[in-house]
N, C-alpha and C positions, 0 to 999 in steps of 0.2 A: 504494501500499499504506499504508494509516494504520497507527496503532498497532494497531487490530484489522484485519489485513488482509484485503480481499477475496480470494476465492479466484480463481482466474484458470487458463484451461486451459494446461496444462504438457506440452506433449508434444515432444519431442527428444532427440538423441542424447545419451548419459551424458558427462560429463566427469570420472567419478571418477577418483581416483588408482589407479596401479598399485602393489601392495604386492610387493616382489621379496625373498626371502629372502637376506640377507648373512651373510658369515662373518667379516669384521672391520671396524672402525670405522675406514676409511682412504679418501681421497680417491679416489675412482673414476674412470677416465676418463669424460670427458662429464657428471660429476655435479658437484654444488655442495653445501657444507654448507647446513644451513636457517638462515635469519637468526634467530638465537636472540632478538635484542632486539625482534623484530616478529613472534613466533611465539606463538600461546595453546594450553597444553595444557589442554584442557576435558574434565574426568573426570565422566561422565554416570552416571545409575543402569543405562544400557544399555552402558554402554564408554566407552573413551577416544576424542576426535575431537581433532586438531592442525591447527591452521589459521595457515597463514601470511599476514600481511597486508603490504601495500604502500603506504608513505608516498609513492610516487612518484604513486600516482593520487588520495589522500586522506589528507593528512597530519593533518587535525584530526580526522578520525575515527578513526585510527588510534591517535592519542595518548589519544583520548576513552577508548577499549578499555581500553588499557594503563593508564592512570588508575583508572579502576573496577576492573579487575582488582586492581592493587594494593591497593586499598583492601578489597578482598575482598568487593566488593558483590554480584558474580555467585554466589558460593557458596549452594546453597541454593535458588537461583531455577527456577521450573518452566517446562518447555516448553507453553505455554499455548495454543498454536496450532498445530497441526501438520495440514496439508492434502496428502493422497495424491496424488502426482504434482506437486508443487508446493513446498513449503517447510516448515520447522520453525522457530517463533519463539519467543523468549526474552527476558530480560532485563527483565522488568517485576516489580518488589518485590510489586506487590499481586496478582499473577498472574491478572489479569482483561484484561490488554491495554491498561489506562487509566493505569498507572504509570509512573514515570520516577525517575530519581535526582535530586538537589537540586542538581546543577550546571546551568549555564546550558545552553540547546540548542546544536546545533551546526550551523553554516551547511549548506548543500548543497554537495556537491562531486560532482554527477553527471558532469562532465565535467572534464577539465582543459584548459590551452591548453599545447601541449608545442611545442618549436623543433626544429630538425634534429639535435639532439644527445641528444634523449629516447632512453630506453633499451630500444627495442622491438624485438624479433626478429620480423621480417617473413615470415609463410608465404603470404600471397596478396594482389595487388595488382590487383583487377579491378573494374570497374563503378563505379570512383571512389570504393572503399571500401578502406583497407588494414587487414588482418587479422594480427595476429600475439600476441606475448606479452609480458608484463613480469614477468619471473621465470615464475613457473607460473602466472601471471593472464591469461586470453584476453582479449584487447582490440581494439578497432577504432578506427579513427582517419580523419580526413580525409588526402588525400593531400599530400605535402611540395610539390607545385606550387602549391597554393593560397596558401603562404607568401608568394609575390610579390605576392599582392593584398591580404593582411589587414593591417590598420592595426597589429598588433601582431609582423606577421611570423610567426605562430605558428597551428597549427590545432587543432582539437578533438580528444580522445581520450577514450574511457571504457572501462569494464570491463564484460565481457559477463556475463550471468547463465546461466552453464554450471551443470551439476549440481555441487555441491560449493561455488559462490561463496558468498562472505559479504555480507551486505548490511544497511543500516541502515534500521529502520523508521521511519516518521514519521507525522503527522498532515496535514491538509489543507494546512498551511503548509509550503511545501518547505523552510523552515529551521528546522523543528520536531524533527529527530532529536535523539535523548538518550541512551537507555541500551537500549532494545530492538535488536535485532538479529535477523537470520534466516539459515538455511542453506538452500540450495536442495538438495532432494531430486531435481529435474529441471531441463531447460532451459526457460529461459521469456524470450524476448527482449522481450515487452511491459514489462519492468521497465526496461531500458536506458534511461538518460539520464534517468529519472524517480526513481529510488531509487540511492543512493550505493553503487556495489559496489567494495570494498577488500580483498579478501581470497581465498584459495583451500583449501579443505579438502586437505591432504595424507594425512591418515590418517584413516579412520574414517567414510568415506562411508556406510559398510553400516551403521554405527551411527544415524547421521542417519535413515536410511531404516528403522530398525525402532522409532522412537519412536512412542509410543502416539498414534494420530488422534485429533482432535478439537478443537473450537473452543468451550470448552476439552475436552481429552481426558478422562474419567472416570480418576481416581488417576493424573496426569499423570507423564511423567518428570521427572527435576529435573538441573540441573548441580550435582553434588555438591563439586566444587572447580575452580576456573580460576585457571590461573599462567601468567605469561608464562615462557616458556622459559629465557629468561636468567636467570631469579630462581632456578630449581631447581638445586640443587648439581650440578657437573659430573657427578660419580658416579652420581648418581641420575636424570639426563635421558634421555630416550628418544633413541636415537640414529638420526639421519635423514640421509639425503642425498636430494637432487632432482637430476633430470636437467636440465642447463643448456640452456635453450633456445635459447641462441647456439651451441651446440655441433655439431660435424659429426656426433655421434652422434644429436642431435635431429633435425637437418636430413635424416637418413637416413630417419627414421621419417616425417617429412614426405613426402620422395618416394616411400615406398614406398605411401604412402596415396594420393597423387596418382595412381600407376601403376593404381589400383582403376578408374579410368576416370572419376571423379567431375569434373564442371566446375569446382567451386570448393570448398573447403573453409575451416573456421573452425577455431578452438581448441576449440569443443565437440566436434569430431570426433577429436581426436586428445588422448590423455590424457598428461600429463606423468608419467613415470614416477619412483616412490619406491622407494628402499631401506630399508627398516627392519633395521635391524642390531643384532645381539646385544649 
């Protein structure tokens, strides 16, 4: 996916967050508070999108997004490339797919090297690949057994491009990511380990799917304002809880899915529930 990303077939099961009406802003059994310092609140011409980012997977990309957001860089920028069944891309000040910020490019973080203490909630361990979650982000990784034969005693892990995943666009150079990013409208595993995946849409996947289509769209939708959740006054913040993927409640969801008779499941098969509280 270059700064002008080519269309790729995108067929897969949705990984949209489930919105559940709440009655009070309090810690619920099996749920956790959203990570305010690493969450973006993206107000668009179609509605609000809230994306949690994971420095465990891509610390430099997360930091870049927060830096540009706090500069007000993203306010008013267009969704210049929106492809049905694939993704919605933005973050270009030129609105053409050819622009970037004035900051240096960010090195690729397609995969990370993890040790046995890496915080992954495992849901499947078959065929030599471990599938699980880092918070609400579906991930895959090599098995722990390989740590005994690797030079650094670590193995590779990477984010999955499920529906709602946040990824960073780049040009042909793998280290050319800068300011453009995209949100997945559907699952597309072709992007995995080729583009940095580092966040998940918690609220507003329906908004992402309503954005005007086109390359570029006619009269494109825009990001009217983008904020880091932690920077919004507490009384004005959207109140969100996310099911803890390490909880017994989430494990019960996984077991229920397995009882449906599927040979194996991935994080794209089991949406992480989200409560939006009044």
